[in-house]
N, CA, C and O atoms as a GROMACS GRO file, in nm:
protein
  504
    1MET      N    1  -0.936   0.203  -0.490
    1MET     CA    2  -0.852   0.127  -0.582
    1MET      C    3  -0.744   0.043  -0.504
    1MET      O    4  -0.720  -0.074  -0.534
    2ALA      N    5  -0.682   0.110  -0.406
    2ALA     CA    6  -0.577   0.041  -0.329
    2ALA      C    7  -0.632  -0.084  -0.270
    2ALA      O    8  -0.561  -0.184  -0.269
    3SER      N    9  -0.750  -0.088  -0.222
    3SER     CA   10  -0.804  -0.205  -0.154
    3SER      C   11  -0.824  -0.319  -0.259
    3SER      O   12  -0.803  -0.436  -0.228
    4ILE      N   13  -0.863  -0.284  -0.377
    4ILE     CA   14  -0.870  -0.384  -0.482
    4ILE      C   15  -0.736  -0.444  -0.516
    4ILE      O   16  -0.718  -0.566  -0.516
    5ILE      N   17  -0.643  -0.358  -0.543
    5ILE     CA   18  -0.506  -0.401  -0.554
    5ILE      C   19  -0.454  -0.489  -0.454
    5ILE      O   20  -0.384  -0.585  -0.485
    6GLU      N   21  -0.489  -0.459  -0.323
    6GLU     CA   22  -0.443  -0.536  -0.206
    6GLU      C   23  -0.494  -0.686  -0.217
    6GLU      O   24  -0.424  -0.783  -0.190
    7LYS      N   25  -0.627  -0.692  -0.261
    7LYS     CA   26  -0.679  -0.821  -0.262
    7LYS      C   27  -0.642  -0.903  -0.388
    7LYS      O   28  -0.640  -1.026  -0.385
    8GLU      N   29  -0.611  -0.832  -0.502
    8GLU     CA   30  -0.586  -0.895  -0.629
    8GLU      C   31  -0.451  -0.966  -0.628
    8GLU      O   32  -0.433  -1.066  -0.697
    9THR      N   33  -0.355  -0.915  -0.549
    9THR     CA   34  -0.222  -0.991  -0.560
    9THR      C   35  -0.147  -0.970  -0.427
    9THR      O   36  -0.153  -0.868  -0.359
   10GLY      N   37  -0.075  -1.079  -0.402
   10GLY     CA   38   0.013  -1.082  -0.282
   10GLY      C   39   0.161  -1.059  -0.324
   10GLY      O   40   0.254  -1.052  -0.244
   11ARG      N   41   0.172  -1.048  -0.452
   11ARG     CA   42   0.314  -1.029  -0.510
   11ARG      C   43   0.344  -0.876  -0.521
   11ARG      O   44   0.280  -0.804  -0.598
   12ALA      N   45   0.439  -0.831  -0.447
   12ALA     CA   46   0.475  -0.703  -0.446
   12ALA      C   47   0.518  -0.654  -0.585
   12ALA      O   48   0.487  -0.540  -0.620
   13ALA      N   49   0.589  -0.739  -0.668
   13ALA     CA   50   0.627  -0.690  -0.803
   13ALA      C   51   0.507  -0.681  -0.904
   13ALA      O   52   0.527  -0.637  -1.017
   14GLU      N   53   0.387  -0.722  -0.865
   14GLU     CA   54   0.277  -0.716  -0.963
   14GLU      C   55   0.181  -0.601  -0.924
   14GLU      O   56   0.092  -0.567  -1.002
   15ARG      N   57   0.200  -0.542  -0.807
   15ARG     CA   58   0.095  -0.446  -0.760
   15ARG      C   59   0.089  -0.327  -0.859
   15ARG      O   60  -0.021  -0.287  -0.897
   16ASP      N   61   0.204  -0.271  -0.903
   16ASP     CA   62   0.195  -0.153  -1.000
   16ASP      C   63   0.123  -0.196  -1.136
   16ASP      O   64   0.042  -0.121  -1.189
   17GLN      N   65   0.154  -0.316  -1.187
   17GLN     CA   66   0.093  -0.354  -1.300
   17GLN      C   67  -0.055  -0.376  -1.280
   17GLN      O   68  -0.134  -0.338  -1.366
   18ILE      N   69  -0.095  -0.432  -1.172
   18ILE     CA   70  -0.244  -0.448  -1.146
   18ILE      C   71  -0.306  -0.313  -1.148
   18ILE      O   72  -0.409  -0.295  -1.213
   19GLY      N   73  -0.248  -0.210  -1.076
   19GLY     CA   74  -0.293  -0.074  -1.080
   19GLY      C   75  -0.310  -0.028  -1.210
   19GLY      O   76  -0.412   0.033  -1.242
   20GLY      N   77  -0.207  -0.054  -1.299
   20GLY     CA   78  -0.202   0.000  -1.428
   20GLY      C   79  -0.318  -0.056  -1.511
   20GLY      O   80  -0.382   0.017  -1.586
   21VAL      N   81  -0.345  -0.187  -1.496
   21VAL     CA   82  -0.457  -0.251  -1.570
   21VAL      C   83  -0.592  -0.190  -1.534
   21VAL      O   84  -0.677  -0.164  -1.619
   22LEU      N   85  -0.608  -0.168  -1.394
   22LEU     CA   86  -0.737  -0.117  -1.351
   22LEU      C   87  -0.753   0.032  -1.393
   22LEU      O   88  -0.863   0.074  -1.429
   23VAL      N   89  -0.649   0.108  -1.389
   23VAL     CA   90  -0.664   0.250  -1.444
   23VAL      C   91  -0.690   0.243  -1.599
   23VAL      O   92  -0.776   0.315  -1.650
   24ASN      N   93  -0.621   0.162  -1.667
   24ASN     CA   94  -0.652   0.142  -1.812
   24ASN      C   95  -0.798   0.112  -1.832
   24ASN      O   96  -0.865   0.175  -1.914
   25ARG      N   97  -0.849   0.018  -1.757
   25ARG     CA   98  -0.995  -0.004  -1.777
   25ARG      C   99  -1.087   0.106  -1.742
   25ARG      O  100  -1.186   0.130  -1.812
   26LEU      N  101  -1.058   0.174  -1.634
   26LEU     CA  102  -1.144   0.292  -1.601
   26LEU      C  103  -1.134   0.408  -1.704
   26LEU      O  104  -1.230   0.478  -1.736
   27ARG      N  105  -1.009   0.420  -1.751
   27ARG     CA  106  -1.001   0.532  -1.859
   27ARG      C  107  -1.069   0.510  -1.991
   27ARG      O  108  -1.099   0.606  -2.061
   28ILE      N  109  -1.094   0.383  -2.027
   28ILE     CA  110  -1.178   0.360  -2.150
   28ILE      C  111  -1.320   0.320  -2.121
   28ILE      O  112  -1.396   0.289  -2.213
   29GLY      N  113  -1.360   0.321  -1.991
   29GLY     CA  114  -1.499   0.300  -1.950
   29GLY      C  115  -1.539   0.149  -1.943
   29GLY      O  116  -1.656   0.110  -1.943
   30MET      N  117  -1.431   0.068  -1.938
   30MET     CA  118  -1.454  -0.074  -1.922
   30MET      C  119  -1.481  -0.110  -1.770
   30MET      O  120  -1.431  -0.042  -1.680
   31ARG      N  121  -1.554  -0.208  -1.749
   31ARG     CA  122  -1.590  -0.252  -1.609
   31ARG      C  123  -1.462  -0.311  -1.553
   31ARG      O  124  -1.384  -0.371  -1.627
   32LEU      N  125  -1.442  -0.295  -1.423
   32LEU     CA  126  -1.319  -0.350  -1.358
   32LEU      C  127  -1.325  -0.495  -1.353
   32LEU      O  128  -1.216  -0.552  -1.365
   33GLN      N  129  -1.431  -0.566  -1.338
   33GLN     CA  130  -1.448  -0.706  -1.332
   33GLN      C  131  -1.347  -0.775  -1.258
   33GLN      O  132  -1.273  -0.856  -1.314
   34VAL      N  133  -1.340  -0.747  -1.131
   34VAL     CA  134  -1.253  -0.812  -1.036
   34VAL      C  135  -1.322  -0.895  -0.930
   34VAL      O  136  -1.412  -0.845  -0.861
   35ASP      N  137  -1.284  -1.021  -0.915
   35ASP     CA  138  -1.358  -1.114  -0.823
   35ASP      C  139  -1.362  -1.067  -0.686
   35ASP      O  140  -1.468  -1.082  -0.625
   36PRO      N  141  -1.250  -1.004  -0.620
   36PRO     CA  142  -1.258  -0.969  -0.481
   36PRO      C  143  -1.371  -0.882  -0.442
   36PRO      O  144  -1.426  -0.892  -0.332
   37THR      N  145  -1.409  -0.790  -0.541
   37THR     CA  146  -1.524  -0.696  -0.510
   37THR      C  147  -1.652  -0.775  -0.503
   37THR      O  148  -1.738  -0.743  -0.421
   38VAL      N  149  -1.669  -0.874  -0.583
   38VAL     CA  150  -1.796  -0.952  -0.583
   38VAL      C  151  -1.793  -1.036  -0.458
   38VAL      O  152  -1.896  -1.050  -0.392
   39ILE      N  153  -1.680  -1.094  -0.420
   39ILE     CA  154  -1.678  -1.177  -0.296
   39ILE      C  155  -1.697  -1.088  -0.177
   39ILE      O  156  -1.759  -1.133  -0.081
   40TYR      N  157  -1.652  -0.971  -0.175
   40TYR     CA  158  -1.676  -0.882  -0.066
   40TYR      C  159  -1.833  -0.851  -0.059
   40TYR      O  160  -1.890  -0.855   0.050
   41GLY      N  161  -1.895  -0.823  -0.165
   41GLY     CA  162  -2.032  -0.800  -0.167
   41GLY      C  163  -2.123  -0.915  -0.122
   41GLY      O  164  -2.234  -0.892  -0.072
   42LEU      N  165  -2.074  -1.040  -0.140
   42LEU     CA  166  -2.145  -1.155  -0.091
   42LEU      C  167  -2.150  -1.169   0.055
   42LEU      O  168  -2.246  -1.224   0.110
   43GLY      N  169  -2.047  -1.119   0.122
   43GLY     CA  170  -2.040  -1.119   0.260
   43GLY      C  171  -2.035  -1.261   0.309
   43GLY      O  172  -1.969  -1.347   0.251
   44ALA      N  173  -2.110  -1.287   0.420
   44ALA     CA  174  -2.115  -1.409   0.492
   44ALA      C  175  -2.176  -1.517   0.407
   44ALA      O  176  -2.158  -1.634   0.443
   45THR      N  177  -2.242  -1.493   0.304
   45THR     CA  178  -2.307  -1.604   0.216
   45THR      C  179  -2.190  -1.658   0.128
   45THR      O  180  -2.211  -1.766   0.073
   46PHE      N  181  -2.075  -1.600   0.108
   46PHE     CA  182  -1.971  -1.656   0.027
   46PHE      C  183  -1.915  -1.780   0.091
   46PHE      O  184  -1.870  -1.773   0.205
   47ASP      N  185  -1.917  -1.887   0.026
   47ASP     CA  186  -1.873  -2.023   0.072
   47ASP      C  187  -1.732  -2.061   0.031
   47ASP      O  188  -1.683  -2.169   0.065
   48GLY      N  189  -1.670  -1.977  -0.036
   48GLY     CA  190  -1.536  -2.007  -0.085
   48GLY      C  191  -1.537  -2.045  -0.238
   48GLY      O  192  -1.433  -2.064  -0.301
   49ASN      N  193  -1.648  -2.052  -0.288
   49ASN     CA  194  -1.661  -2.101  -0.439
   49ASN      C  195  -1.730  -1.994  -0.512
   49ASN      O  196  -1.852  -1.987  -0.507
   50LEU      N  197  -1.656  -1.908  -0.582
   50LEU     CA  198  -1.722  -1.808  -0.668
   50LEU      C  199  -1.782  -1.868  -0.790
   50LEU      O  200  -1.711  -1.932  -0.868
   51LYS      N  201  -1.902  -1.852  -0.810
   51LYS     CA  202  -1.977  -1.904  -0.935
   51LYS      C  203  -2.017  -1.802  -1.023
   51LYS      O  204  -2.032  -1.684  -0.989
   52LYS      N  205  -2.037  -1.853  -1.152
   52LYS     CA  206  -2.073  -1.759  -1.264
   52LYS      C  207  -2.207  -1.686  -1.220
   52LYS      O  208  -2.222  -1.570  -1.257
   53ILE      N  209  -2.296  -1.740  -1.151
   53ILE     CA  210  -2.418  -1.672  -1.106
   53ILE      C  211  -2.384  -1.549  -1.015
   53ILE      O  212  -2.452  -1.447  -1.016
   54HIS      N  213  -2.271  -1.568  -0.935
   54HIS     CA  214  -2.238  -1.458  -0.850
   54HIS      C  215  -2.190  -1.332  -0.937
   54HIS      O  216  -2.211  -1.216  -0.903
   55LEU      N  217  -2.127  -1.369  -1.048
   55LEU     CA  218  -2.079  -1.264  -1.141
   55LEU      C  219  -2.193  -1.190  -1.215
   55LEU      O  220  -2.177  -1.074  -1.254
   56LEU      N  221  -2.301  -1.256  -1.233
   56LEU     CA  222  -2.420  -1.206  -1.300
   56LEU      C  223  -2.517  -1.128  -1.214
   56LEU      O  224  -2.588  -1.040  -1.262
   57GLU      N  225  -2.521  -1.161  -1.083
   57GLU     CA  226  -2.619  -1.097  -0.991
   57GLU      C  227  -2.573  -0.947  -0.960
   57GLU      O  228  -2.464  -0.922  -0.909
   58ASP      N  229  -2.656  -0.860  -0.992
   58ASP     CA  230  -2.614  -0.715  -0.969
   58ASP      C  231  -2.616  -0.685  -0.824
   58ASP      O  232  -2.702  -0.734  -0.750
   59GLY      N  233  -2.522  -0.604  -0.782
   59GLY     CA  234  -2.512  -0.545  -0.649
   59GLY      C  235  -2.409  -0.439  -0.645
   59GLY      O  236  -2.329  -0.431  -0.737
   60PRO      N  237  -2.406  -0.356  -0.543
   60PRO     CA  238  -2.311  -0.242  -0.543
   60PRO      C  239  -2.171  -0.280  -0.560
   60PRO      O  240  -2.096  -0.199  -0.614
   61TYR      N  241  -2.124  -0.399  -0.517
   61TYR     CA  242  -1.990  -0.434  -0.521
   61TYR      C  243  -1.954  -0.527  -0.648
   61TYR      O  244  -1.840  -0.571  -0.665
   62ASN      N  245  -2.057  -0.553  -0.731
   62ASN     CA  246  -2.033  -0.638  -0.845
   62ASN      C  247  -1.972  -0.548  -0.959
   62ASN      O  248  -2.041  -0.473  -1.028
   63THR      N  249  -1.840  -0.564  -0.971
   63THR     CA  250  -1.768  -0.481  -1.072
   63THR      C  251  -1.777  -0.552  -1.214
   63THR      O  252  -1.719  -0.503  -1.311
   64TYR      N  253  -1.855  -0.672  -1.223
   64TYR     CA  254  -1.882  -0.717  -1.350
   64TYR      C  255  -2.016  -0.662  -1.407
   64TYR      O  256  -2.037  -0.659  -1.528
   65THR      N  257  -2.103  -0.619  -1.318
   65THR     CA  258  -2.228  -0.561  -1.366
   65THR      C  259  -2.233  -0.408  -1.359
   65THR      O  260  -2.313  -0.346  -1.429
   66ARG      N  261  -2.152  -0.350  -1.279
   66ARG     CA  262  -2.137  -0.201  -1.258
   66ARG      C  263  -2.010  -0.144  -1.300
   66ARG      O  264  -1.904  -0.204  -1.279
   67ALA      N  265  -2.015  -0.030  -1.360
   67ALA     CA  266  -1.892   0.041  -1.400
   67ALA      C  267  -1.830   0.126  -1.270
   67ALA      O  268  -1.897   0.165  -1.174
   68GLY      N  269  -1.706   0.144  -1.286
   68GLY     CA  270  -1.644   0.229  -1.186
   68GLY      C  271  -1.601   0.154  -1.058
   68GLY      O  272  -1.609   0.031  -1.049
   69LEU      N  273  -1.558   0.228  -0.968
   69LEU     CA  274  -1.518   0.161  -0.836
   69LEU      C  275  -1.628   0.135  -0.756
   69LEU      O  276  -1.729   0.204  -0.772
   70PRO      N  277  -1.625   0.030  -0.657
   70PRO     CA  278  -1.736  -0.003  -0.572
   70PRO      C  279  -1.747   0.124  -0.471
   70PRO      O  280  -1.659   0.210  -0.462
   71PRO      N  281  -1.862   0.123  -0.399
   71PRO     CA  282  -1.896   0.241  -0.314
   71PRO      C  283  -1.804   0.255  -0.192
   71PRO      O  284  -1.791   0.367  -0.143
   72THR      N  285  -1.740   0.152  -0.141
   72THR     CA  286  -1.639   0.162  -0.037
   72THR      C  287  -1.516   0.072  -0.057
   72THR      O  288  -1.521  -0.014  -0.146
   73PRO      N  289  -1.407   0.084   0.018
   73PRO     CA  290  -1.300  -0.009   0.000
   73PRO      C  291  -1.345  -0.152   0.042
   73PRO      O  292  -1.440  -0.171   0.118
   74ILE      N  293  -1.274  -0.246  -0.009
   74ILE     CA  294  -1.313  -0.387   0.019
   74ILE      C  295  -1.215  -0.449   0.111
   74ILE      O  296  -1.234  -0.565   0.147
   75ALA      N  297  -1.111  -0.380   0.154
   75ALA     CA  298  -1.012  -0.435   0.244
   75ALA      C  299  -0.928  -0.323   0.294
   75ALA      O  300  -0.939  -0.210   0.246
   76MET      N  301  -0.847  -0.350   0.387
   76MET     CA  302  -0.753  -0.244   0.441
   76MET      C  303  -0.622  -0.260   0.358
   76MET      O  304  -0.552  -0.360   0.371
   77PRO      N  305  -0.592  -0.162   0.276
   77PRO     CA  306  -0.473  -0.176   0.194
   77PRO      C  307  -0.346  -0.134   0.263
   77PRO      O  308  -0.344  -0.036   0.338
   78GLY      N  309  -0.242  -0.207   0.238
   78GLY     CA  310  -0.107  -0.175   0.294
   78GLY      C  311  -0.045  -0.063   0.220
   78GLY      O  312  -0.098  -0.027   0.115
   79LEU      N  313   0.063  -0.005   0.263
   79LEU     CA  314   0.130   0.102   0.203
   79LEU      C  315   0.172   0.063   0.054
   79LEU      O  316   0.148   0.146  -0.034
   80PRO      N  317   0.231  -0.053   0.021
   80PRO     CA  318   0.262  -0.073  -0.118
   80PRO      C  319   0.142  -0.071  -0.214
   80PRO      O  320   0.155  -0.034  -0.331
   81SER      N  321   0.024  -0.112  -0.163
   81SER     CA  322  -0.102  -0.112  -0.248
   81SER      C  323  -0.150   0.037  -0.267
   81SER      O  324  -0.197   0.076  -0.374
   82LEU      N  325  -0.134   0.116  -0.157
   82LEU     CA  326  -0.165   0.255  -0.163
   82LEU      C  327  -0.073   0.327  -0.263
   82LEU      O  328  -0.117   0.412  -0.341
   83ARG      N  329   0.045   0.294  -0.260
   83ARG     CA  330   0.154   0.359  -0.360
   83ARG      C  331   0.117   0.308  -0.506
   83ARG      O  332   0.124   0.388  -0.599
   84SER      N  333   0.080   0.187  -0.526
   84SER     CA  334   0.042   0.140  -0.656
   84SER      C  335  -0.089   0.214  -0.710
   84SER      O  336  -0.101   0.248  -0.827
   85ALA      N  337  -0.181   0.234  -0.616
   85ALA     CA  338  -0.299   0.308  -0.658
   85ALA      C  339  -0.277   0.445  -0.704
   85ALA      O  340  -0.341   0.492  -0.798
   86VAL      N  341  -0.179   0.515  -0.635
   86VAL     CA  342  -0.150   0.655  -0.675
   86VAL      C  343  -0.048   0.658  -0.781
   86VAL      O  344  -0.051   0.753  -0.858
   87ARG      N  345   0.041   0.566  -0.795
   87ARG     CA  346   0.133   0.565  -0.907
   87ARG      C  347   0.128   0.432  -0.974
   87ARG      O  348   0.220   0.352  -0.958
   88PRO      N  349   0.027   0.406  -1.049
   88PRO     CA  350   0.012   0.276  -1.118
   88PRO      C  351   0.114   0.256  -1.222
   88PRO      O  352   0.160   0.355  -1.278
   89GLY      N  353   0.153   0.141  -1.253
   89GLY     CA  354   0.255   0.110  -1.348
   89GLY      C  355   0.197   0.138  -1.497
   89GLY      O  356   0.078   0.128  -1.524
   90LYS      N  357   0.290   0.172  -1.582
   90LYS     CA  358   0.250   0.190  -1.718
   90LYS      C  359   0.247   0.057  -1.791
   90LYS      O  360   0.344  -0.019  -1.795
   91THR      N  361   0.128   0.031  -1.851
   91THR     CA  362   0.110  -0.104  -1.914
   91THR      C  363   0.011  -0.083  -2.025
   91THR      O  364  -0.071   0.009  -2.021
   92ASP      N  365   0.021  -0.172  -2.126
   92ASP     CA  366  -0.085  -0.178  -2.234
   92ASP      C  367  -0.183  -0.288  -2.203
   92ASP      O  368  -0.276  -0.309  -2.281
   93ALA      N  369  -0.168  -0.361  -2.095
   93ALA     CA  370  -0.249  -0.469  -2.060
   93ALA      C  371  -0.386  -0.411  -2.011
   93ALA      O  372  -0.398  -0.303  -1.954
   94LEU      N  373  -0.493  -0.500  -2.041
   94LEU     CA  374  -0.628  -0.469  -1.998
   94LEU      C  375  -0.681  -0.588  -1.910
   94LEU      O  376  -0.784  -0.580  -1.843
   95TYR      N  377  -0.603  -0.700  -1.916
   95TYR     CA  378  -0.646  -0.828  -1.848
   95TYR      C  379  -0.542  -0.887  -1.770
   95TYR      O  380  -0.424  -0.864  -1.796
   96TYR      N  381  -0.578  -0.964  -1.674
   96TYR     CA  382  -0.476  -1.048  -1.598
   96TYR      C  383  -0.565  -1.167  -1.545
   96TYR      O  384  -0.686  -1.157  -1.525
   97VAL      N  385  -0.489  -1.283  -1.525
   97VAL     CA  386  -0.549  -1.396  -1.469
   97VAL      C  387  -0.447  -1.465  -1.380
   97VAL      O  388  -0.328  -1.458  -1.411
   98SER      N  389  -0.486  -1.527  -1.276
   98SER     CA  390  -0.396  -1.593  -1.180
   98SER      C  391  -0.332  -1.717  -1.256
   98SER      O  392  -0.404  -1.788  -1.327
   99ARG      N  393  -0.204  -1.741  -1.242
   99ARG     CA  394  -0.148  -1.860  -1.286
   99ARG      C  395  -0.159  -1.978  -1.204
   99ARG      O  396  -0.127  -2.090  -1.242
  100GLY      N  397  -0.210  -1.946  -1.076
  100GLY     CA  398  -0.217  -2.064  -0.980
  100GLY      C  399  -0.108  -2.069  -0.888
  100GLY      O  400  -0.115  -2.143  -0.790
  101ASP      N  401  -0.003  -1.992  -0.910
  101ASP     CA  402   0.120  -2.008  -0.832
  101ASP      C  403   0.149  -1.876  -0.761
  101ASP      O  404   0.261  -1.852  -0.715
  102GLY      N  405   0.045  -1.789  -0.753
  102GLY     CA  406   0.074  -1.659  -0.686
  102GLY      C  407   0.112  -1.550  -0.773
  102GLY      O  408   0.130  -1.437  -0.727
  103THR      N  409   0.127  -1.580  -0.910
  103THR     CA  410   0.164  -1.479  -1.006
  103THR      C  411   0.045  -1.465  -1.104
  103THR      O  412  -0.046  -1.548  -1.107
  104SER      N  413   0.049  -1.352  -1.187
  104SER     CA  414  -0.053  -1.345  -1.282
  104SER      C  415   0.002  -1.334  -1.421
  104SER      O  416   0.118  -1.298  -1.440
  105GLN      N  417  -0.079  -1.366  -1.520
  105GLN     CA  418  -0.056  -1.356  -1.661
  105GLN      C  419  -0.130  -1.238  -1.713
  105GLN      O  420  -0.253  -1.235  -1.705
  106PHE      N  421  -0.056  -1.132  -1.770
  106PHE     CA  422  -0.118  -1.014  -1.817
  106PHE      C  423  -0.131  -1.016  -1.959
  106PHE      O  424  -0.042  -1.067  -2.026
  107SER      N  425  -0.244  -0.961  -2.018
  107SER     CA  426  -0.273  -0.966  -2.164
  107SER      C  427  -0.328  -0.836  -2.207
  107SER      O  428  -0.396  -0.767  -2.132
  108ARG      N  429  -0.297  -0.801  -2.330
  108ARG     CA  430  -0.344  -0.684  -2.395
  108ARG      C  431  -0.481  -0.693  -2.462
  108ARG      O  432  -0.554  -0.595  -2.474
  109SER      N  433  -0.512  -0.824  -2.507
  109SER     CA  434  -0.631  -0.839  -2.586
  109SER      C  435  -0.723  -0.935  -2.511
  109SER      O  436  -0.675  -1.004  -2.421
  110ILE      N  437  -0.851  -0.944  -2.544
  110ILE     CA  438  -0.944  -1.041  -2.489
  110ILE      C  439  -0.897  -1.180  -2.543
  110ILE      O  440  -0.911  -1.280  -2.472
  111GLN      N  441  -0.840  -1.186  -2.668
  111GLN     CA  442  -0.813  -1.318  -2.725
  111GLN      C  443  -0.687  -1.378  -2.650
  111GLN      O  444  -0.684  -1.499  -2.625
  112GLU      N  445  -0.582  -1.292  -2.614
  112GLU     CA  446  -0.476  -1.341  -2.532
  112GLU      C  447  -0.527  -1.375  -2.388
  112GLU      O  448  -0.484  -1.473  -2.328
  113HIS      N  449  -0.611  -1.300  -2.339
  113HIS     CA  450  -0.661  -1.330  -2.209
  113HIS      C  451  -0.743  -1.465  -2.208
  113HIS      O  452  -0.726  -1.548  -2.119
  114ASN      N  453  -0.823  -1.481  -2.299
  114ASN     CA  454  -0.900  -1.610  -2.309
  114ASN      C  455  -0.806  -1.731  -2.314
  114ASN      O  456  -0.829  -1.832  -2.248
  115ARG      N  457  -0.701  -1.718  -2.393
  115ARG     CA  458  -0.598  -1.827  -2.395
  115ARG      C  459  -0.534  -1.846  -2.268
  115ARG      O  460  -0.513  -1.962  -2.230
  116ALA      N  461  -0.500  -1.744  -2.195
  116ALA     CA  462  -0.446  -1.752  -2.058
  116ALA      C  463  -0.542  -1.817  -1.962
  116ALA      O  464  -0.502  -1.901  -1.881
  117VAL      N  465  -0.672  -1.778  -1.970
  117VAL     CA  466  -0.766  -1.836  -1.878
  117VAL      C  467  -0.777  -1.986  -1.909
  117VAL      O  468  -0.778  -2.070  -1.818
  118THR      N  469  -0.785  -2.018  -2.034
  118THR     CA  470  -0.783  -2.158  -2.064
  118THR      C  471  -0.658  -2.245  -2.012
  118THR      O  472  -0.670  -2.358  -1.965
  119LYS      N  473  -0.541  -2.179  -2.026
  119LYS     CA  474  -0.425  -2.246  -1.984
  119LYS      C  475  -0.422  -2.261  -1.839
  119LYS      O  476  -0.403  -2.370  -1.786
  120TYR      N  477  -0.440  -2.144  -1.768
  120TYR     CA  478  -0.407  -2.149  -1.617
  120TYR      C  479  -0.531  -2.168  -1.526
  120TYR      O  480  -0.517  -2.200  -1.408
  121GLN      N  481  -0.650  -2.147  -1.580
  121GLN     CA  482  -0.771  -2.175  -1.491
  121GLN      C  483  -0.839  -2.298  -1.530
  121GLN      O  484  -0.855  -2.388  -1.448
  122LEU      N  485  -0.881  -2.309  -1.654
  122LEU     CA  486  -0.964  -2.424  -1.701
  122LEU      C  487  -0.894  -2.558  -1.705
  122LEU      O  488  -0.956  -2.663  -1.692
  123ARG      N  489  -0.758  -2.552  -1.724
  123ARG     CA  490  -0.682  -2.669  -1.734
  123ARG      C  491  -0.585  -2.678  -1.621
  123ARG      O  492  -0.499  -2.766  -1.622
  124GLY      N  493  -0.594  -2.588  -1.517
  124GLY     CA  494  -0.509  -2.603  -1.405
  124GLY      C  495  -0.370  -2.551  -1.420
  124GLY      O  496  -0.294  -2.554  -1.324
  125GLY      N  497  -0.331  -2.504  -1.537
  125GLY     CA  498  -0.200  -2.449  -1.559
  125GLY      C  499  -0.086  -2.554  -1.570
  125GLY      O  500   0.031  -2.515  -1.570
  126ARG      N  501  -0.114  -2.682  -1.580
  126ARG     CA  502  -0.024  -2.790  -1.572
  126ARG      C  503  -0.012  -2.848  -1.711
  126ARG      O  504   0.061  -2.944  -1.732
   0.00000   0.00000   0.00000
């Protein structure tokens, strides 16, 4: 868990909330659906452009196709990410998306999340 938190954000203030979202997903049996695990699983074949096909191809590190945590860590987590994994923040959020400025937009519902994806990813957040 800590290695996923490490790769999901560089913002210290967001680590606990990311941990909380991931724990919320695990508690309800939702797939983690985090891009860094998929990228890790692609290894040297990853060219820097994560495509929809990558999210659909099953593999041990694809948290879009497999439930639970991946079989091994995907990075070396720092102490703050380890702390966030052990003591995740309390949140009702189940989703988050990068705003493109190093911060994340957190959402409680898929409808809120889809609006955030449209705003920050599909239209560039501008």
